[in-house]
All heavy atoms as an XYZ file, in Angstrom:
692
protein
N     116.719   -119.984    -95.073
C     115.645   -120.892    -95.521
C     115.022   -121.614    -94.321
O     113.812   -122.036    -94.399
C     116.155   -121.816    -96.582
C     116.321   -121.215    -97.932
S     116.883   -122.270    -99.202
C     118.667   -122.382    -98.860
N     115.823   -121.951    -93.330
C     115.364   -122.625    -92.192
C     114.255   -121.919    -91.557
O     113.189   -122.478    -91.144
C     116.491   -123.048    -91.201
C     116.026   -123.596    -89.917
C     117.551   -123.823    -91.814
N     114.337   -120.586    -91.411
C     113.342   -119.731    -90.793
C     111.976   -119.794    -91.591
O     110.949   -119.844    -91.091
C     113.797   -118.341    -90.646
N     112.113   -119.788    -92.997
C     110.966   -119.987    -93.829
C     110.232   -121.329    -93.552
O     109.051   -121.300    -93.565
C     111.332   -119.782    -95.233
N     111.059   -122.321    -93.439
C     110.483   -123.653    -93.214
C     109.797   -123.756    -91.811
O     108.801   -124.279    -91.777
C     111.538   -124.753    -93.313
C     111.157   -126.209    -93.067
C     110.201   -126.560    -94.231
C     112.340   -127.052    -93.171
N     110.341   -123.101    -90.863
C     109.691   -123.081    -89.509
C     108.386   -122.315    -89.546
O     107.513   -122.553    -88.784
C     110.687   -122.519    -88.544
C     111.947   -123.292    -88.224
C     111.621   -124.716    -87.677
O     110.681   -124.940    -87.015
O     112.381   -125.584    -88.153
N     108.397   -121.280    -90.324
C     107.158   -120.423    -90.436
C     105.971   -121.061    -91.099
O     104.819   -120.661    -90.945
C     107.452   -119.052    -91.122
N     106.300   -122.045    -91.981
C     105.279   -122.750    -92.729
C     104.373   -123.661    -91.950
O     104.843   -124.357    -91.053
C     105.895   -123.558    -93.884
C     106.212   -122.860    -95.079
C     106.933   -123.930    -96.046
C     105.093   -122.261    -95.781
N     103.088   -123.679    -92.151
C     102.208   -124.542    -91.520
C     102.334   -125.880    -92.306
O     102.724   -125.848    -93.461
C     100.750   -124.038    -91.527
N     101.973   -127.093    -91.698
C     101.903   -128.262    -92.534
C     100.995   -128.100    -93.709
O      99.920   -127.580    -93.570
C     101.455   -129.249    -91.498
C     101.789   -128.740    -90.120
C     101.657   -127.301    -90.336
N     101.477   -128.572    -94.869
C     100.755   -128.429    -96.097
C     101.079   -127.190    -96.799
O     100.671   -126.938    -97.939
N     101.906   -126.237    -96.165
C     102.278   -124.978    -96.858
C     103.353   -125.198    -97.825
O     104.088   -126.158    -97.816
N     103.313   -124.296    -98.942
C     104.246   -124.463    -99.922
C     105.524   -123.547    -99.743
O     105.251   -122.323    -99.411
C     103.557   -124.143   -101.278
C     102.548   -125.136   -101.664
N     101.900   -125.096   -102.894
C     102.130   -126.253   -100.968
C     101.085   -126.141   -102.960
N     101.172   -126.832   -101.807
N     106.618   -123.994   -100.117
C     107.869   -123.262   -100.058
C     108.352   -123.083   -101.553
O     108.606   -124.061   -102.121
C     108.972   -123.921    -99.194
C     110.344   -123.245    -99.224
C     110.327   -121.972    -98.479
C     111.366   -124.185    -98.583
N     108.365   -121.830   -101.973
C     108.730   -121.588   -103.400
C     109.927   -120.620   -103.325
O     109.821   -119.578   -102.760
C     107.560   -120.975   -104.195
C     108.081   -120.738   -105.633
C     106.388   -121.905   -104.190
N     111.034   -121.029   -104.091
C     112.220   -120.211   -104.018
C     112.584   -119.983   -105.443
O     112.702   -120.983   -106.241
C     113.389   -120.890   -103.242
C     114.631   -119.997   -103.212
C     112.940   -121.193   -101.862
N     112.900   -118.747   -105.818
C     113.406   -118.370   -107.154
C     114.878   -117.873   -106.939
O     115.054   -116.977   -106.139
C     112.541   -117.303   -107.843
C     111.105   -117.838   -107.935
C     113.135   -116.866   -109.118
C     110.168   -116.793   -108.514
N     115.696   -118.567   -107.617
C     117.171   -118.198   -107.508
C     117.644   -117.701   -108.947
O     117.107   -118.123   -109.989
C     117.980   -119.351   -107.051
O     117.859   -120.390   -107.904
N     118.563   -116.761   -108.887
C     119.052   -116.220   -110.119
C     120.513   -116.502   -110.434
O     121.092   -115.949   -111.365
C     118.831   -114.707   -110.069
C     117.394   -114.238   -110.116
C     116.723   -114.041   -108.925
C     116.702   -114.183   -111.283
C     115.411   -113.785   -108.873
C     115.374   -113.844   -111.298
C     114.655   -113.609   -110.090
N     121.126   -117.294   -109.569
C     122.550   -117.574   -109.752
C     122.772   -119.056   -109.458
O     122.082   -119.572   -108.556
C     123.432   -116.699   -108.798
C     124.879   -116.704   -109.073
N     125.712   -117.711   -108.561
C     125.673   -115.977   -109.868
C     126.842   -117.526   -108.987
N     126.905   -116.425   -109.746
N     123.666   -119.679   -110.103
C     123.871   -121.126   -109.920
C     124.267   -121.483   -108.407
O     123.925   -122.613   -107.941
C     124.949   -121.675   -110.879
O     126.190   -121.028   -110.730
N     125.091   -120.607   -107.853
C     125.434   -120.940   -106.412
C     124.199   -120.841   -105.476
O     124.114   -121.673   -104.515
C     126.547   -120.022   -105.944
C     127.846   -120.147   -106.698
C     128.877   -119.097   -106.241
C     128.416   -121.591   -106.578
N     123.329   -119.810   -105.799
C     122.102   -119.744   -104.971
C     121.243   -121.002   -105.202
O     120.730   -121.626   -104.276
C     121.326   -118.588   -105.352
C     121.903   -117.259   -105.010
C     121.156   -116.145   -105.642
O     120.202   -116.318   -106.495
O     121.309   -114.971   -105.259
N     121.182   -121.408   -106.465
C     120.359   -122.617   -106.793
C     120.902   -123.915   -106.114
O     120.044   -124.692   -105.714
C     120.310   -122.816   -108.330
C     119.244   -123.810   -108.679
O     118.096   -123.797   -108.193
O     119.636   -124.725   -109.468
N     122.165   -123.980   -106.013
C     122.788   -125.183   -105.430
C     122.392   -125.261   -103.951
O     121.984   -126.297   -103.482
C     124.305   -125.111   -105.542
C     124.989   -126.328   -104.994
C     126.423   -126.251   -105.074
N     126.819   -126.253   -106.510
C     127.940   -125.809   -106.946
N     128.908   -125.393   -106.135
N     128.231   -125.842   -108.254
N     122.411   -124.091   -103.262
C     122.038   -124.092   -101.869
C     120.588   -124.510   -101.698
O     120.198   -125.215   -100.739
C     122.288   -122.750   -101.221
C     123.711   -122.403   -101.023
C     124.011   -121.175   -100.257
N     123.569   -121.360    -98.934
C     123.364   -120.398    -98.026
N     123.545   -119.183    -98.388
N     122.987   -120.682    -96.781
N     119.692   -123.932   -102.544
C     118.289   -124.189   -102.479
C     117.998   -125.688   -102.743
O     117.276   -126.393   -102.012
C     117.500   -123.336   -103.470
C     116.002   -123.770   -103.499
C     117.584   -121.880   -103.070
N     118.651   -126.244   -103.805
C     118.539   -127.621   -104.144
C     118.895   -128.520   -103.042
O     118.261   -129.541   -102.729
C     119.356   -127.897   -105.410
C     119.202   -129.369   -105.885
C     119.760   -129.567   -107.311
C     121.125   -129.034   -107.509
N     121.743   -129.419   -108.822
N     120.059   -128.292   -102.416
C     120.543   -129.091   -101.365
C     119.705   -129.029   -100.122
O     119.394   -130.032    -99.406
C     122.020   -128.769   -100.952
C     123.059   -129.202   -101.987
C     124.388   -128.789   -101.629
N     125.317   -129.297   -102.714
C     126.638   -129.035   -102.688
N     127.143   -128.280   -101.716
N     127.384   -129.485   -103.538
N     119.163   -127.819    -99.733
C     118.289   -127.693    -98.614
C     116.997   -128.446    -98.795
O     116.604   -129.236    -97.916
C     118.007   -126.119    -98.491
C     116.918   -125.873    -97.339
C     117.365   -125.764    -96.104
C     115.655   -125.714    -97.610
C     116.548   -125.547    -95.048
C     114.682   -125.531    -96.642
C     115.157   -125.363    -95.334
N     116.405   -128.345    -99.925
C     115.124   -129.140   -100.216
C     115.477   -130.580   -100.138
O     114.766   -131.450    -99.599
C     114.560   -128.724   -101.548
C     113.969   -127.267   -101.406
C     113.417   -129.632   -101.951
C     113.407   -126.675   -102.694
N     116.538   -131.013   -100.853
C     116.913   -132.513   -100.876
C     117.156   -133.038    -99.459
O     116.675   -134.096    -99.180
C     118.223   -132.610   -101.709
C     118.674   -134.112   -101.757
C     120.076   -134.223   -102.232
N     120.982   -133.633   -101.289
C     122.272   -133.216   -101.548
N     122.708   -133.432   -102.732
N     122.981   -132.710   -100.572
N     117.877   -132.282    -98.707
C     118.219   -132.783    -97.261
C     116.866   -132.940    -96.432
O     116.697   -133.844    -95.669
C     119.127   -131.805    -96.540
C     120.523   -131.894    -97.152
O     120.770   -132.809    -97.926
O     121.331   -130.972    -96.835
N     115.926   -132.001    -96.647
C     114.646   -132.164    -95.803
C     113.735   -133.076    -96.402
O     112.787   -133.579    -95.779
C     114.038   -130.797    -95.677
C     114.827   -129.849    -94.670
N     114.776   -130.047    -93.350
C     115.712   -128.879    -94.950
C     115.535   -129.192    -92.769
N     116.220   -128.431    -93.682
N     113.918   -133.398    -97.766
C     113.030   -134.508    -98.337
C     113.566   -135.916    -97.880
O     112.723   -136.799    -97.639
C     113.082   -134.363    -99.823
C     112.539   -135.692   -100.528
C     112.287   -133.231   -100.332
N     114.858   -136.049    -97.755
C     115.418   -137.396    -97.333
C     115.165   -137.605    -95.833
O     115.080   -138.736    -95.478
C     116.936   -137.321    -97.600
C     117.316   -137.442    -98.984
C     118.843   -137.515    -99.184
N     119.241   -137.586   -100.559
C     120.396   -137.572   -100.956
N     121.401   -137.371   -100.112
N     120.693   -137.760   -102.234
N     115.152   -136.518    -95.107
C     114.917   -136.785    -93.631
C     116.249   -136.989    -92.898
O     117.351   -136.611    -93.317
N     116.187   -137.700    -91.766
C     117.364   -137.962    -90.878
C     118.201   -138.958    -91.542
O     117.886   -140.128    -91.662
C     116.831   -138.393    -89.551
C     117.947   -138.416    -88.519
O     118.997   -137.940    -88.832
O     117.660   -138.865    -87.433
N     119.380   -138.548    -91.929
C     120.320   -139.492    -92.602
C     121.508   -139.810    -91.706
O     122.434   -140.410    -92.075
C     120.880   -138.877    -93.906
O     121.533   -137.568    -93.590
C     119.795   -138.666    -94.944
N     121.397   -139.510    -90.375
C     122.513   -139.743    -89.416
C     122.325   -141.114    -88.757
O     122.909   -141.332    -87.770
C     122.504   -138.646    -88.358
C     122.760   -137.270    -89.005
N     123.887   -137.006    -89.650
C     122.016   -136.232    -89.145
C     123.844   -135.708    -90.129
N     122.638   -135.246    -89.831
N     121.440   -141.907    -89.307
C     121.223   -143.249    -88.686
C     122.166   -144.224    -89.228
O     122.705   -144.103    -90.361
C     119.796   -143.698    -88.956
C     118.700   -142.658    -88.444
C     117.363   -143.086    -89.015
C     118.693   -142.765    -86.950
N     122.566   -145.266    -88.517
C     123.459   -146.283    -88.942
C     122.986   -146.966    -90.217
O     121.818   -147.298    -90.353
C     123.591   -147.307    -87.819
C     123.080   -146.584    -86.664
C     122.058   -145.527    -87.206
N     123.848   -147.208    -91.178
C     123.516   -147.906    -92.386
C     123.136   -149.350    -92.124
O     123.742   -150.034    -91.296
C     124.829   -147.876    -93.297
C     124.488   -148.623    -94.592
C     125.572   -148.368    -95.654
N     124.976   -147.498    -96.547
C     125.572   -146.752    -97.383
N     126.835   -146.699    -97.463
N     124.937   -145.984    -98.300
N     122.158   -149.784    -92.740
C     121.609   -151.185    -92.690
C     120.632   -151.349    -91.451
O     120.188   -152.449    -91.347
N     120.368   -150.227    -90.758
C     119.481   -150.429    -89.634
C     118.095   -150.394    -90.139
O     117.708   -149.521    -90.930
C     119.768   -149.216    -88.609
C     118.933   -149.256    -87.457
S     119.412   -148.025    -86.339
C     118.610   -148.319    -84.923
N     117.201   -151.344    -89.724
C     115.840   -151.365    -90.236
C     115.011   -150.232    -89.584
O     114.912   -150.025    -88.392
C     115.326   -152.650    -89.764
C     116.129   -153.156    -88.629
C     117.452   -152.481    -88.922
N     114.533   -149.349    -90.427
C     113.843   -148.175    -89.988
C     112.481   -148.005    -90.832
O     112.522   -148.210    -92.000
C     114.651   -146.878    -90.206
C     116.034   -147.073    -89.618
C     113.968   -145.675    -89.568
C     116.972   -145.948    -90.103
N     111.438   -147.656    -90.121
C     110.224   -147.380    -90.861
C     110.279   -146.056    -91.407
O     111.023   -145.127    -90.990
C     109.039   -147.513    -89.858
C     108.776   -148.870    -89.242
C     107.440   -148.858    -88.463
N     107.231   -147.673    -87.697
C     107.496   -147.689    -86.407
N     108.028   -148.689    -85.826
N     107.279   -146.638    -85.696
N     109.543   -145.800    -92.520
C     109.505   -144.571    -93.224
C     109.154   -143.365    -92.374
O     109.655   -142.303    -92.464
C     108.626   -144.590    -94.481
C     108.812   -143.492    -95.352
O     109.939   -143.143    -95.717
O     107.797   -142.838    -95.778
N     108.239   -143.586    -91.387
C     107.811   -142.465    -90.548
C     108.839   -142.113    -89.452
O     108.739   -141.068    -88.821
C     106.485   -142.787    -89.828
C     106.574   -144.041    -88.923
O     107.502   -144.856    -89.087
O     105.785   -144.192    -87.962
N     109.907   -142.876    -89.319
C     110.946   -142.560    -88.383
C     112.099   -141.693    -89.001
O     112.961   -141.360    -88.241
C     111.609   -143.882    -87.862
C     110.687   -144.661    -86.991
C     111.244   -145.992    -86.606
O     111.892   -146.658    -87.383
N     111.008   -146.363    -85.369
N     112.057   -141.387    -90.244
C     112.999   -140.601    -90.891
C     112.920   -139.064    -90.666
O     113.809   -138.308    -91.011
C     113.029   -140.873    -92.404
C     113.543   -142.243    -92.817
C     113.397   -142.401    -94.313
C     114.972   -142.455    -92.362
N     111.832   -138.655    -90.105
C     111.587   -137.219    -89.816
C     111.749   -136.350    -91.047
O     112.405   -135.317    -91.085
C     112.527   -136.730    -88.679
N     111.045   -136.773    -92.097
C     111.034   -135.934    -93.318
C     110.119   -134.722    -93.022
O     109.129   -134.796    -92.418
C     110.433   -136.774    -94.520
C     111.398   -137.879    -94.834
C     110.804   -138.542    -96.125
N     111.852   -139.491    -96.495
C     111.592   -140.739    -96.987
N     110.358   -141.189    -97.023
N     112.508   -141.542    -97.416
N     110.620   -133.551    -93.637
C     109.843   -132.333    -93.414
C     109.270   -131.775    -94.662
O     108.362   -130.902    -94.614
C     110.796   -131.303    -92.751
C     111.394   -131.822    -91.416
C     112.026   -130.901    -90.673
N     111.166   -129.793    -90.226
C     111.549   -128.611    -89.732
N     112.828   -128.346    -89.729
N     110.756   -127.704    -89.374
N     109.835   -132.115    -95.821
C     109.307   -131.629    -97.129
C     109.072   -132.743    -98.097
O     109.705   -133.713    -98.042
C     110.379   -130.673    -97.734
C     110.621   -129.340    -96.966
C     111.823   -128.591    -97.746
C     109.395   -128.438    -97.064
N     108.274   -132.400    -99.125
C     108.212   -133.246   -100.296
C     108.258   -132.295   -101.525
O     107.692   -131.192   -101.514
C     106.867   -134.033   -100.332
C     105.577   -133.179   -100.406
C     104.394   -134.078   -100.396
O     104.474   -135.363   -100.544
O     103.317   -133.460   -100.408
N     108.918   -132.698   -102.590
C     109.113   -131.827   -103.702
C     107.817   -131.795   -104.545
O     107.058   -132.707   -104.551
C     110.267   -132.341   -104.643
O     109.932   -133.652   -105.039
C     111.600   -132.317   -103.932
N     107.660   -130.612   -105.228
C     106.511   -130.487   -106.124
C     106.976   -130.407   -107.491
O     107.001   -129.224   -108.094
C     105.774   -129.165   -105.730
C     105.173   -129.225   -104.261
C     104.533   -127.851   -103.938
C     104.173   -130.276   -104.154
N     107.450   -131.413   -107.989
C     107.975   -131.484   -109.401
C     109.461   -131.065   -109.492
O     110.138   -130.938   -108.532
N     109.865   -130.784   -110.665
C     111.240   -130.504   -111.027
C     111.467   -128.949   -111.049
O     110.525   -128.212   -110.931
C     111.679   -131.045   -112.363
C     111.283   -132.528   -112.424
C     111.799   -133.062   -113.798
N     113.032   -133.839   -113.471
C     113.882   -134.134   -114.295
N     113.838   -133.710   -115.540
N     114.982   -134.816   -113.980
N     112.683   -128.524   -111.133
C     113.003   -127.038   -111.196
C     112.384   -126.618   -112.533
O     112.376   -127.239   -113.538
C     114.489   -126.918   -111.216
N     111.803   -125.341   -112.430
C     111.207   -124.685   -113.510
C     112.095   -123.515   -114.101
O     112.566   -122.715   -113.202
C     109.753   -124.174   -113.231
C     108.848   -125.263   -112.781
C     108.349   -126.132   -113.814
N     107.781   -125.333   -114.906
C     106.581   -125.391   -115.287
N     105.657   -126.184   -114.701
N     106.217   -124.618   -116.351
N     112.241   -123.438   -115.312
C     112.924   -122.298   -115.957
C     111.961   -121.521   -116.818
O     110.931   -122.047   -117.278
C     114.137   -122.787   -116.804
C     115.149   -123.506   -115.819
C     116.374   -123.881   -116.745
N     117.367   -124.684   -115.878
C     118.347   -124.038   -115.195
N     118.402   -122.661   -115.206
N     119.148   -124.668   -114.570
N     112.155   -120.219   -117.021
C     111.351   -119.405   -117.949
C     111.293   -119.942   -119.408
O     112.385   -120.440   -119.853
C     111.845   -118.063   -117.861
C     113.326   -118.214   -117.448
C     113.330   -119.493   -116.573
N     110.218   -119.777   -120.013
C     110.137   -120.165   -121.402
C     110.623   -119.089   -122.316
O     110.990   -117.962   -121.890
N     110.769   -119.368   -123.588
C     111.337   -118.415   -124.543
C     110.499   -117.117   -124.597
O     111.063   -116.035   -124.731
C     111.323   -119.131   -125.869
C     111.190   -120.531   -125.593
C     110.490   -120.589   -124.231
N     109.190   -117.179   -124.495
C     108.360   -115.957   -124.561
C     108.655   -115.137   -123.344
O     108.757   -113.815   -123.501
C     106.917   -116.348   -124.631
N     108.861   -115.665   -122.188
C     109.174   -114.836   -121.006
C     110.430   -114.207   -121.086
O     110.711   -113.091   -120.661
C     109.015   -115.753   -119.740
C     109.127   -114.953   -118.507
C     108.801   -115.733   -117.185
O     108.400   -116.892   -117.331
O     108.939   -115.196   -116.164
N     111.460   -114.911   -121.603
C     112.828   -114.367   -121.723
C     112.771   -113.264   -122.730
O     113.543   -112.216   -122.578
C     113.850   -115.497   -122.123
C     115.153   -114.959   -122.528
C     113.952   -116.494   -121.071
N     112.016   -113.336   -123.796
C     111.860   -112.268   -124.750
C     111.284   -111.000   -124.116
O     111.666   -109.935   -124.458
C     110.964   -112.653   -125.938
C     111.763   -113.660   -126.918
O     112.896   -113.714   -126.804
O     110.958   -114.310   -127.626
N     110.287   -111.242   -123.275
C     109.700   -110.093   -122.525
C     110.633   -109.563   -121.444
O     110.559   -108.271   -121.160
C     108.344   -110.476   -121.938
C     107.272   -110.762   -122.948
O     107.463   -110.286   -124.119
O     106.245   -111.391   -122.570
N     111.322   -110.344   -120.832
C     112.166   -109.913   -119.711
C     113.557   -110.684   -119.835
O     113.678   -111.784   -119.234
C     111.551   -110.320   -118.333
C     112.347   -109.805   -117.215
O     113.430   -109.193   -117.297
N     111.838   -110.238   -116.010
N     114.508   -110.169   -120.430
C     115.825   -110.849   -120.708
C     116.520   -111.233   -119.377
O     117.307   -112.189   -119.342
C     116.685   -109.789   -121.424
C     115.675   -108.842   -122.021
C     114.515   -108.908   -121.124
N     116.257   -110.572   -118.216
C     116.929   -110.832   -116.952
C     116.417   -112.108   -116.305
O     116.948   -112.650   -115.486
C     116.820   -109.708   -115.982
C     117.597   -108.493   -116.428
C     117.681   -107.445   -115.356
N     116.350   -106.899   -115.197
C     116.134   -105.972   -114.274
N     117.049   -105.581   -113.344
N     114.863   -105.471   -114.026
N     115.292   -112.661   -116.912
C     114.666   -113.911   -116.355
C     115.432   -115.070   -116.856
O     115.114   -116.242   -116.391
C     113.128   -113.882   -116.728
N     116.252   -114.926   -117.855
C     116.946   -116.156   -118.424
C     117.673   -116.999   -117.438
O     117.792   -118.168   -117.669
C     117.794   -115.638   -119.636
C     119.078   -114.986   -119.243
C     119.878   -114.515   -120.470
N     121.071   -113.719   -119.948
C     120.954   -112.436   -119.666
N     119.859   -111.746   -119.800
N     122.075   -111.854   -119.353
N     118.138   -116.417   -116.352
C     118.897   -117.240   -115.453
C     118.038   -117.745   -114.259
O     118.604   -118.365   -113.361
C     120.156   -116.425   -114.958
O     119.634   -115.344   -114.263
N     116.790   -117.412   -114.233
C     115.967   -117.803   -113.050
C     115.607   -119.248   -113.066
O     115.407   -119.892   -114.048
C     114.672   -116.960   -113.119
N     115.600   -119.830   -111.835
C     115.185   -121.186   -111.580
C     114.247   -121.134   -110.355
O     114.568   -120.628   -109.325
C     116.441   -122.077   -111.257
C     116.052   -123.435   -110.894
C     117.449   -122.023   -112.368
N     113.098   -121.782   -110.494
C     112.087   -121.843   -109.525
C     112.059   -123.286   -108.967
O     111.850   -124.197   -109.766
C     110.764   -121.359   -109.942
C     109.708   -121.431   -108.847
S     108.090   -120.907   -109.373
C     107.589   -122.384   -110.292
N     112.121   -123.434   -107.665
C     111.953   -124.761   -107.034
C     110.829   -124.710   -105.961
O     110.741   -123.615   -105.292
C     113.254   -125.195   -106.419
C     114.326   -125.480   -107.377
C     115.634   -126.017   -106.758
N     116.620   -126.163   -107.763
C     116.862   -127.172   -108.510
N     116.091   -128.137   -108.444
N     117.822   -127.200   -109.347
N     110.071   -125.721   -105.855
C     108.882   -125.651   -104.910
C     108.886   -127.017   -104.141
O     109.207   -128.064   -104.636
C     107.574   -125.455   -105.739
N     108.420   -126.882   -102.878
C     108.256   -127.991   -102.013
C     107.144   -127.775   -101.126
O     106.797   -126.619   -100.827
C     109.475   -128.271   -101.186
N     106.522   -128.806   -100.539
C     105.395   -128.716    -99.539
C     105.884   -129.304    -98.197
O     106.524   -130.452    -98.128
C     104.229   -129.549   -100.079
C     103.022   -129.494    -99.114
C     101.899   -130.443    -99.594
N     101.463   -130.085   -100.905
C     101.320   -130.950   -101.958
N     101.582   -132.191   -101.758
N     100.911   -130.568   -103.076
N     105.539   -128.585    -97.163
C     105.849   -129.088    -95.808
C     104.915   -130.098    -95.392
O     103.670   -129.941    -95.521
C     105.858   -127.891    -94.823
C     106.266   -128.270    -93.454
C     106.402   -127.059    -92.534
C     106.876   -127.414    -91.223
N     106.998   -126.271    -90.346
N     105.460   -131.304    -94.919
C     104.575   -132.402    -94.550
C     104.527   -132.558    -93.082
O     103.563   -133.313    -92.601
C     105.087   -133.737    -95.209
C     106.567   -133.987    -94.907
C     104.780   -133.612    -96.627
C     106.972   -135.322    -95.462
N     105.419   -132.001    -92.304
C     105.379   -132.117    -90.830
C     106.076   -131.001    -90.154
O     106.876   -130.360    -90.621
C     105.935   -133.491    -90.383
């Protein structure tokens, strides 16, 4: 996923569809870590928002297929789609 993030231009969208809970966990943590930015700074240190080196912003919540899509394609029932936008 890091290579995909590096390939994106600022403003580009990263969309990942996972079909297994372990895959989804990795995707969720990857996006969360890059949304939070640099967390290795000392606690209580006054920092401006632009100093956190955030690289992504989330585009809503995780999306799952609706009942109609699962009826058409039963294998889609376990799919989870997550999206984020590169900001820097």
